[in-house]
All heavy atoms as an XYZ file, in Angstrom:
603
protein
N       0.838     -1.212     -0.001
C      -0.031     -0.003      0.043
C       0.864      1.276      0.006
O       1.991      1.234      0.541
C      -0.935      0.054      1.192
O      -0.135      0.038      2.393
C      -1.856     -1.118      1.194
N       0.330      2.257     -0.575
C       1.051      3.524     -0.701
C       0.693      4.403      0.441
O      -0.414      4.695      0.678
C       0.693      4.201     -2.044
C       1.430      5.421     -2.409
C       2.906      5.153     -2.539
C       0.904      5.993     -3.718
N       1.742      4.918      1.177
C       1.515      5.764      2.343
C       2.049      7.149      1.969
O       3.061      7.271      1.287
C       2.178      5.293      3.601
O       3.553      5.134      3.356
C       1.593      3.937      3.998
N       1.377      8.200      2.453
C       1.838      9.535      2.258
C       3.029      9.840      3.142
O       3.108      9.385      4.279
C       0.729     10.556      2.477
C      -0.413     10.385      1.503
C      -1.285     11.664      1.549
C      -2.311     11.566      0.428
N      -2.986     12.726      0.230
N       4.031     10.580      2.532
C       5.191     10.922      3.336
C       4.844     11.867      4.472
O       3.858     12.599      4.353
C       6.126     11.584      2.356
C       5.247     11.943      1.157
C       4.036     11.043      1.167
N       5.613     11.977      5.581
C       5.283     12.788      6.715
C       5.514     14.274      6.384
O       5.156     15.134      7.107
C       6.215     12.345      7.771
C       7.341     11.670      7.070
C       6.765     11.147      5.784
N       6.175     14.624      5.270
C       6.399     16.015      4.936
C       5.617     16.385      3.663
O       5.076     15.551      2.983
C       7.880     16.241      4.660
C       8.463     15.202      3.749
C       8.440     15.431      2.367
C       9.055     13.992      4.188
C       9.023     14.400      1.509
C       9.523     13.039      3.357
C       9.510     13.295      1.988
N       5.549     17.638      3.401
C       4.701     18.087      2.287
C       5.454     17.972      0.986
O       6.620     18.349      0.879
C       4.352     19.649      2.484
C       3.421     20.212      1.398
C       2.502     21.156      2.010
C       1.704     21.699      0.870
N       0.292     21.353      0.975
N       4.834     17.201      0.055
C       5.459     16.939     -1.194
C       4.473     17.509     -2.352
O       3.221     17.291     -2.245
C       5.548     15.381     -1.449
C       6.114     15.136     -2.850
C       6.458     14.815     -0.410
N       4.978     18.186     -3.301
C       4.129     18.596     -4.351
C       3.398     17.502     -4.937
O       3.889     16.421     -5.116
C       5.081     19.317     -5.320
C       6.287     19.602     -4.568
C       6.404     18.592     -3.489
N       2.079     17.771     -5.319
C       1.215     16.653     -5.783
C       1.866     15.977     -7.000
O       1.792     14.771     -7.146
C      -0.182     17.216     -6.179
C      -1.239     16.219     -6.366
C      -2.563     16.843     -6.510
C      -3.619     15.794     -6.459
N      -4.956     16.327     -6.448
N       2.457     16.702     -7.912
C       3.009     16.058     -9.171
C       4.198     15.159     -8.778
O       4.294     14.064     -9.325
C       3.416     17.122    -10.157
C       3.794     16.433    -11.492
C       4.583     17.922     -9.662
C       3.853     17.347    -12.692
N       5.008     15.508     -7.732
C       6.121     14.709     -7.340
C       5.573     13.413     -6.714
O       6.145     12.388     -6.903
C       7.014     15.443     -6.324
N       4.516     13.502     -5.994
C       3.968     12.322     -5.319
C       3.459     11.327     -6.361
O       3.749     10.130     -6.194
C       2.810     12.768     -4.382
C       2.245     11.629     -3.612
C       2.942     10.962     -2.581
C       0.964     11.069     -3.862
C       2.435      9.967     -1.874
C       0.463     10.077     -3.169
C       1.147      9.466     -2.198
O       0.652      8.439     -1.507
N       2.828     11.844     -7.436
C       2.340     10.964     -8.461
C       3.520     10.341     -9.225
O       3.443      9.231     -9.658
C       1.379     11.674     -9.390
C       0.124     12.044     -8.775
N      -0.747     11.022     -8.342
C      -0.500     13.186     -8.501
C      -1.827     11.597     -7.788
N      -1.729     12.900     -7.879
N       4.603     11.024     -9.444
C       5.774     10.517    -10.135
C       6.367      9.376     -9.296
O       6.712      8.323     -9.847
C       6.879     11.564    -10.325
S       6.387     12.816    -11.543
N       6.432      9.484     -8.000
C       6.962      8.483     -7.131
C       6.056      7.286     -7.156
O       6.511      6.149     -7.120
C       7.121      8.989     -5.688
C       8.268      9.978     -5.480
O       9.100     10.143     -6.429
O       8.372     10.509     -4.358
N       4.763      7.521     -7.158
C       3.827      6.385     -7.265
C       4.002      5.590     -8.567
O       4.013      4.378     -8.562
C       2.334      6.955     -7.151
C       1.296      5.859     -7.110
C      -0.085      6.445     -6.923
O      -0.183      7.706     -6.736
O      -1.017      5.692     -7.044
N       4.206      6.291     -9.641
C       4.441      5.624    -10.943
C       5.735      4.837    -10.900
O       5.835      3.771    -11.472
C       4.473      6.646    -12.073
C       3.086      7.114    -12.459
C       3.122      7.890    -13.771
N       3.887      9.134    -13.574
C       3.349     10.335    -13.611
N       2.136     10.561    -13.805
N       4.154     11.413    -13.460
N       6.760      5.331    -10.189
C       8.065      4.656    -10.114
C       7.875      3.353     -9.277
O       8.445      2.358     -9.562
C       9.087      5.520     -9.437
C       9.599      6.609    -10.365
S      10.453      5.899    -11.792
C      11.473      7.280    -12.157
N       7.036      3.412     -8.215
C       6.788      2.227     -7.451
C       6.069      1.185     -8.249
O       6.384     -0.033     -8.174
C       5.900      2.537     -6.212
C       6.648      3.250     -5.163
C       5.816      3.389     -3.908
N       6.483      4.404     -3.048
C       6.006      5.682     -2.904
N       4.913      6.124     -3.620
N       6.615      6.533     -2.110
N       5.105      1.605     -9.100
C       4.407      0.618     -9.988
C       5.470      0.041    -10.969
O       5.439     -1.189    -11.166
C       3.276      1.387    -10.698
C       2.647      0.443    -11.781
C       2.158      1.737     -9.706
N       6.225      0.906    -11.543
C       7.256      0.417    -12.471
C       8.252     -0.578    -11.850
O       8.537     -1.607    -12.416
C       8.087      1.591    -13.044
N       8.555     -0.286    -10.587
C       9.492     -1.199     -9.864
C       8.839     -2.526     -9.640
O       9.494     -3.591     -9.789
C       9.910     -0.560     -8.555
N       7.592     -2.565     -9.396
C       6.824     -3.822     -9.179
C       6.766     -4.589    -10.541
O       7.006     -5.847    -10.468
C       5.471     -3.463     -8.663
O       4.693     -4.766     -8.548
N       6.531     -3.912    -11.569
C       6.478     -4.597    -12.900
C       7.831     -5.183    -13.253
O       7.911     -6.326    -13.708
C       5.959     -3.596    -13.946
C       4.429     -3.276    -13.679
C       6.122     -4.204    -15.393
C       3.942     -2.126    -14.523
N       8.811     -4.402    -13.020
C      10.185     -4.854    -13.358
C      10.572     -6.060    -12.479
O      11.170     -7.018    -12.976
C      11.224     -3.684    -13.170
C      12.648     -4.147    -13.181
C      11.021     -2.630    -14.235
N      10.194     -6.077    -11.262
C      10.457     -7.202    -10.425
C       9.759     -8.432    -10.956
O      10.343     -9.525    -10.954
C       9.956     -6.941     -8.962
C      10.202     -8.028     -8.067
N      11.492     -8.410     -7.585
C       9.307     -8.933     -7.494
C      11.328     -9.465     -6.818
N      10.064     -9.790     -6.704
N       8.517     -8.355    -11.369
C       7.852     -9.478    -11.968
C       8.441     -9.983    -13.239
O       8.603    -11.145    -13.387
C       6.401     -9.100    -12.257
C       5.527     -8.901    -11.003
C       4.080     -8.478    -11.316
O       3.637     -8.697    -12.502
O       3.455     -7.892    -10.441
N       8.986     -9.049    -14.105
C       9.663     -9.462    -15.311
C      10.957    -10.167    -14.940
O      11.204    -11.224    -15.596
C       9.928     -8.231    -16.196
C       8.586     -7.687    -16.724
C      10.839     -8.576    -17.319
C       8.697     -6.299    -17.406
N      11.697     -9.633    -14.029
C      12.916    -10.264    -13.679
C      12.746    -11.685    -13.079
O      13.439    -12.615    -13.330
C      13.733     -9.330    -12.639
C      14.264     -8.132    -13.322
C      14.973     -7.176    -12.327
N      15.975     -7.882    -11.580
C      15.856     -8.061    -10.213
N      14.863     -7.594     -9.565
N      16.803     -8.753     -9.604
N      11.687    -11.794    -12.269
C      11.327    -13.118    -11.685
C      10.936    -14.118    -12.754
O      11.316    -15.303    -12.694
C      10.199    -12.929    -10.645
O      10.610    -12.174     -9.571
N      10.169    -13.625    -13.730
C       9.759    -14.528    -14.803
C      11.027    -14.980    -15.655
O      11.036    -16.120    -16.066
C       8.743    -13.834    -15.736
N      11.887    -14.088    -15.909
C      13.105    -14.473    -16.649
C      13.877    -15.501    -15.910
O      14.321    -16.495    -16.461
C      13.999    -13.153    -16.996
C      13.309    -12.278    -17.961
C      15.351    -13.624    -17.438
C      13.976    -10.946    -18.182
N      14.078    -15.281    -14.570
C      14.778    -16.332    -13.764
C      14.107    -17.667    -13.798
O      14.739    -18.706    -13.967
C      14.879    -15.731    -12.325
C      15.652    -16.664    -11.369
C      17.083    -16.860    -11.811
C      15.698    -16.063     -9.990
N      12.767    -17.680    -13.657
C      12.018    -18.863    -13.631
C      12.093    -19.600    -14.990
O      12.301    -20.838    -15.023
C      10.567    -18.606    -13.250
C       9.715    -19.834    -13.134
C       8.304    -19.464    -12.735
C       7.432    -20.705    -12.708
N       6.049    -20.370    -12.398
N      11.922    -18.885    -16.081
C      11.806    -19.429    -17.429
C      13.178    -19.873    -17.980
O      13.326    -20.936    -18.605
C      11.109    -18.515    -18.397
C       9.658    -18.271    -18.099
C       8.817    -19.504    -18.291
O       9.046    -20.249    -19.324
O       7.851    -19.698    -17.591
N      14.185    -18.988    -17.802
C      15.462    -19.233    -18.523
C      16.615    -19.480    -17.505
O      17.695    -19.785    -17.944
C      15.790    -17.965    -19.353
C      16.909    -18.259    -20.347
C      14.589    -17.555    -20.133
N      16.352    -19.371    -16.207
C      17.397    -19.516    -15.184
C      18.592    -18.609    -15.395
O      19.704    -19.003    -15.222
C      17.843    -20.975    -15.175
C      16.854    -21.942    -14.555
C      15.783    -22.421    -15.536
O      16.113    -22.641    -16.696
N      14.552    -22.471    -15.109
N      18.247    -17.360    -15.806
C      19.276    -16.391    -15.928
C      18.860    -15.174    -15.036
O      17.746    -14.772    -15.097
C      19.415    -15.870    -17.421
C      19.906    -17.050    -18.289
C      20.333    -14.703    -17.527
C      19.969    -16.737    -19.762
N      19.854    -14.572    -14.265
C      19.559    -13.418    -13.510
C      19.786    -12.178    -14.380
O      20.512    -12.198    -15.335
C      20.455    -13.384    -12.267
O      21.790    -13.272    -12.707
C      20.248    -14.552    -11.377
N      19.150    -11.128    -14.036
C      19.305     -9.884    -14.797
C      19.148     -8.693    -13.790
O      18.489     -8.806    -12.777
C      18.377     -9.799    -15.934
S      16.640     -9.804    -15.489
N      19.770     -7.618    -14.153
C      19.634     -6.356    -13.417
C      18.847     -5.407    -14.232
O      18.744     -5.500    -15.491
C      21.037     -5.736    -13.185
O      21.849     -6.671    -12.433
N      18.229     -4.450    -13.517
C      17.380     -3.497    -14.269
C      17.450     -2.116    -13.590
O      17.710     -2.013    -12.367
C      15.890     -3.910    -14.254
N      17.304     -1.092    -14.375
C      17.234      0.281    -13.915
C      15.881      0.933    -14.232
O      15.389      0.681    -15.281
N      15.390      1.715    -13.297
C      14.107      2.338    -13.481
C      14.357      3.848    -13.194
O      14.833      4.289    -12.182
C      13.086      1.840    -12.437
C      12.922      0.362    -12.615
C      11.692      2.518    -12.645
C      12.473     -0.382    -11.404
N      13.984      4.648    -14.198
C      14.217      6.094    -14.079
C      13.269      6.818    -15.071
O      12.513      6.199    -15.821
C      15.646      6.465    -14.432
N      13.368      8.167    -15.072
C      12.407      8.938    -15.854
C      12.725      8.900    -17.335
O      11.952      9.331    -18.188
C      12.363     10.380    -15.359
C      13.626     11.205    -15.602
C      13.405     12.605    -15.052
C      14.579     13.477    -15.467
N      14.271     14.875    -15.149
N      13.955      8.456    -17.753
C      14.258      8.356    -19.115
C      15.272      7.178    -19.350
O      15.792      6.636    -18.418
C      14.906      9.647    -19.697
C      16.186     10.076    -19.031
O      17.061      9.256    -18.829
N      16.317     11.265    -18.710
N      15.448      6.820    -20.639
C      16.193      5.633    -20.993
C      17.644      5.728    -20.574
O      18.241      4.726    -20.049
C      16.091      5.410    -22.491
C      16.769      4.184    -22.914
C      16.621      4.027    -24.449
C      17.378      2.781    -24.972
N      17.201      2.651    -26.401
N      18.254      6.877    -20.758
C      19.636      7.016    -20.368
C      19.917      6.787    -18.868
O      20.758      6.019    -18.484
C      20.194      8.427    -20.711
C      21.627      8.735    -20.293
C      22.540      7.782    -21.018
C      21.985     10.175    -20.665
N      19.077      7.458    -17.995
C      19.214      7.220    -16.565
C      18.956      5.759    -16.186
O      19.622      5.167    -15.300
C      18.339      8.165    -15.796
C      18.756      9.606    -15.846
C      17.736     10.496    -15.183
C      20.111      9.811    -15.217
N      17.955      5.173    -16.870
C      17.616      3.767    -16.545
C      18.767      2.849    -16.893
O      19.072      1.865    -16.147
C      16.333      3.354    -17.275
N      19.423      3.128    -17.988
C      20.588      2.267    -18.384
C      21.763      2.442    -17.373
O      22.422      1.468    -17.044
C      21.029      2.647    -19.761
C      20.066      2.159    -20.822
C      20.533      2.440    -22.214
N      21.555      1.379    -22.458
C      22.019      1.119    -23.636
N      21.676      1.888    -24.665
N      22.915      0.174    -23.819
N      22.005      3.662    -16.922
C      23.020      3.944    -15.960
C      22.648      3.188    -14.641
O      23.476      2.543    -14.012
C      23.197      5.378    -15.714
C      23.823      6.087    -16.962
C      24.063      5.688    -14.485
C      23.756      7.613    -16.951
N      21.399      3.323    -14.219
C      20.923      2.716    -12.979
C      21.051      1.117    -13.085
O      21.423      0.499    -12.030
C      19.496      3.078    -12.705
N      20.861      0.572    -14.216
C      20.940     -0.860    -14.296
C      22.339     -1.372    -14.083
O      22.548     -2.572    -13.691
C      20.376     -1.343    -15.663
O      21.339     -0.988    -16.713
N      23.305     -0.553    -14.239
C      24.738     -0.957    -14.017
C      25.155     -0.756    -12.625
O      26.300     -1.217    -12.197
C      25.654     -0.224    -14.943
C      25.547     -0.644    -16.380
O      25.495     -1.916    -16.630
N      25.580      0.234    -17.378
N      24.425     -0.063    -11.772
C      24.850      0.240    -10.428
C      24.798     -0.967     -9.434
O      25.733     -1.073     -8.634
C      23.925      1.366     -9.859
C      24.058      2.730    -10.550
C      23.079      3.692     -9.897
C      25.545      3.233    -10.480
N      23.885     -1.773     -9.517
C      23.684     -2.890     -8.552
C      23.660     -4.252     -9.257
O      22.600     -4.790     -9.480
C      22.496     -2.713     -7.697
C      22.627     -1.579     -6.727
O      23.644     -1.376     -6.157
N      21.617     -0.736     -6.685
N      24.805     -4.685     -9.710
C      24.816     -5.993    -10.395
C      25.377     -7.018     -9.455
O      26.182     -6.699     -8.637
C      25.659     -5.874    -11.695
C      24.993     -5.065    -12.733
C      25.748     -5.253    -14.058
C      25.027     -4.538    -15.135
N      24.637     -5.327    -16.232
N      25.123     -8.272     -9.561
C      24.151     -8.905    -10.412
C      22.784     -9.066     -9.779
O      22.747     -8.994     -8.534
C      24.789    -10.272    -10.690
C      25.500    -10.585     -9.466
C      26.030     -9.255     -8.913
N      21.778     -9.250    -10.508
C      20.471     -9.650    -10.072
C      19.895     -8.618     -9.102
O      19.320     -9.064     -8.006
C      20.547    -11.041     -9.404
C      19.121    -11.635     -9.249
O      18.231    -11.254    -10.020
O      18.913    -12.419     -8.324
N      19.991     -7.347     -9.378
C      19.281     -6.300     -8.578
C      18.617     -5.356     -9.474
O      18.756     -5.382    -10.711
C      20.339     -5.609     -7.722
C      21.097     -6.461     -6.757
C      20.222     -6.779     -5.577
O      19.357     -6.066     -5.192
N      20.330     -8.044     -5.152
N      17.808     -4.404     -8.843
C      17.236     -3.316     -9.572
C      17.411     -2.099     -8.852
O      17.449     -2.080     -7.621
C      15.730     -3.608     -9.926
C      14.817     -3.625     -8.774
C      13.420     -4.053     -9.254
O      13.247     -4.985     -9.932
N      12.403     -3.329     -8.743
N      17.604     -0.964     -9.550
C      17.867      0.334     -9.002
C      16.840      1.313     -9.561
O      16.604      1.363    -10.722
C      19.258      0.820     -9.348
O      20.215     -0.176     -8.983
C      19.603      2.107     -8.635
N      16.324      2.165     -8.634
C      15.371      3.242     -8.976
C      16.001      4.499     -8.788
O      16.581      4.793     -7.769
C      14.108      3.095     -8.125
C      13.461      1.749     -8.229
C      13.116      4.164     -8.507
C      12.317      1.536     -7.257
N      15.959      5.357     -9.788
C      16.464      6.755     -9.655
C      15.145      7.600     -9.669
O      14.458      7.723    -10.721
C      17.341      7.164    -10.825
C      18.638      6.271    -10.787
C      17.751      8.635    -10.676
C      19.603      6.536    -11.891
N      14.816      8.203     -8.517
C      13.647      9.038     -8.395
C      13.953     10.404     -9.053
O      15.074     10.912     -9.019
C      13.243      9.186     -6.943
C      12.812      7.923     -6.292
C      12.586      8.227     -4.805
C      11.544      7.341     -6.948
N      12.829     11.009     -9.552
C      12.970     12.296    -10.238
C      13.584     13.364     -9.295
O      14.475     14.143     -9.701
C      11.593     12.720    -10.712
C      11.527     13.987    -11.449
C      10.131     14.346    -11.853
N      10.216     15.246    -13.001
C       9.928     14.910    -14.203
N       9.488     13.753    -14.495
N      10.077     15.773    -15.170
N      13.244     13.409     -8.071
C      13.738     14.435     -7.161
C      15.167     14.238     -6.878
O      15.917     15.167     -6.609
C      12.921     14.462     -5.863
C      13.038     13.288     -5.034
C      12.347     13.432     -3.676
N      12.239     12.194     -2.958
C      11.140     11.474     -2.850
N       9.994     11.916     -3.376
N      11.171     10.353     -2.234
N      15.711     13.025     -7.071
C      17.184     12.765     -6.864
C      17.960     13.401     -7.913
O      19.021     13.923     -7.773
C      17.396     11.271     -6.795
O      16.787     10.662     -5.700
N      17.424     13.332     -9.190
C      18.060     13.918    -10.304
C      17.978     15.437    -10.324
O      18.934     16.136    -10.541
C      17.454     13.361    -11.646
C      18.095     14.030    -12.845
C      17.683     11.833    -11.707
N      16.822     15.934    -10.009
C      16.632     17.410    -10.087
C      17.426     18.137     -9.014
O      17.924     19.162     -9.249
C      15.124     17.691     -9.873
C      14.291     17.322    -11.110
C      12.826     17.433    -10.805
O      12.405     17.685     -9.650
O      12.068     17.378    -11.760
N      17.679     17.446     -7.889
C      18.460     18.094     -6.854
C      19.975     18.152     -7.189
O      20.670     18.846     -6.548
C      18.235     17.344     -5.490
O      18.860     16.059     -5.635
N      20.376     17.421     -8.184
C      21.791     17.339     -8.533
C      22.064     18.154     -9.835
O      23.235     18.199    -10.254
C      22.261     15.967     -8.655
C      22.375     15.232     -7.318
C      22.558     13.750     -7.492
N      22.782     13.073     -6.185
C      21.865     12.841     -5.312
N      20.617     13.265     -5.523
N      22.074     12.230     -4.195
N      21.042     18.694    -10.436
C      21.264     19.407    -11.700
C      21.458     20.889    -11.451
O      20.935     21.454    -10.541
C      20.057     19.209    -12.618
S      19.960     17.535    -13.204
C-alpha cells in the first residue's frame, strides 16, 4: 500500500513516485519470470528516461534493480 510521506510533497512529485513504485513492481515481476523461465539473473534500472535507466541498471549487479527518483536527479542538476 502507498502511504503519504510525513512532509509536504508537491502533488506532481507524489504521483511521479507512485508511478516509479508501480514500475519497480512490474520490473520485479519481469525479472522473476526471466529467472524462472530461463534460469538467468538480470539487473534493471528504473528512471524517468532511458539514459538514466541504463546507468541505474549498471549500479547494482548482479540480479538487482535500481530506482532513480525524479527528485534525486533534479536536486543534482
